[in-house]
C-alpha positions, -999 to +999 in steps of 0.1 A: -286-493-484-316-512-497-311-549-499-279-549-478-277-565-444-254-547-420-232-569-399-210-561-369-182-579-353-186-593-318-150-586-310-154-550-319-187-548-300-171-564-269-141-540-271-164-509-271-181-522-239-147-529-223-139-492-231-172-481-216-166-501-185-133-483-179-149-449-175-168-461-144-152-455-110-131-484-097-151-513-084-184-500-098-203-522-122-228-509-147-245-515-180-213-521-198-206-550-176-241-564-182-234-563-220-200-580-214-216-608-195-241-615-223-214-613-249-193-636-227-221-662-229-219-661-267-182-665-266-186-695-243-211-711-267-186-706-295-158-722-274-180-752-267-188-755-304-152-751-317-146-788-323-180-796-337-188-802-374-203-773-393-238-788-390-235-794-353-221-759-347-251-745-366-275-765-345-257-754-313-259-718-323-295-721-331-304-738-299-282-719-275-270-687-290-305-676-301-317-674-265-287-652-255-292-630-286-329-626-278-319-616-242-293-592-255-318-576-279-344-571-251-316-556-229-305-533-258-340-521-265-345-513-228-312-495-223-305-477-256-332-450-251-318-441-217-281-435-226-268-404-243-256-415-278-224-393-274-213-412-243-188-440-244-216-464-235-238-448-261-213-455-288-210-491-277-248-494-277-250-477-311-225-501-326-244-531-312-277-517-324 
């Protein structure tokens, strides 16, 4: 839709990567785990900012979260074309994209 910004939910995105990680053989780590690590960094920043004022939380997000989001975007742009969209990981990547 023109003029509409699409938003996603980090909890839903995270859940999709958790599901994708479960299809891997036991003990194997893959791209889903990479995404979960980056999303975990965002969650940690939010935990650290929980008690801050709105203005301080915004400043924290702009200074710390932006770098993680940029890293996540670069990772997504690199990985997305290499994963079948119908796979569990592909669905998680599609949601994040």
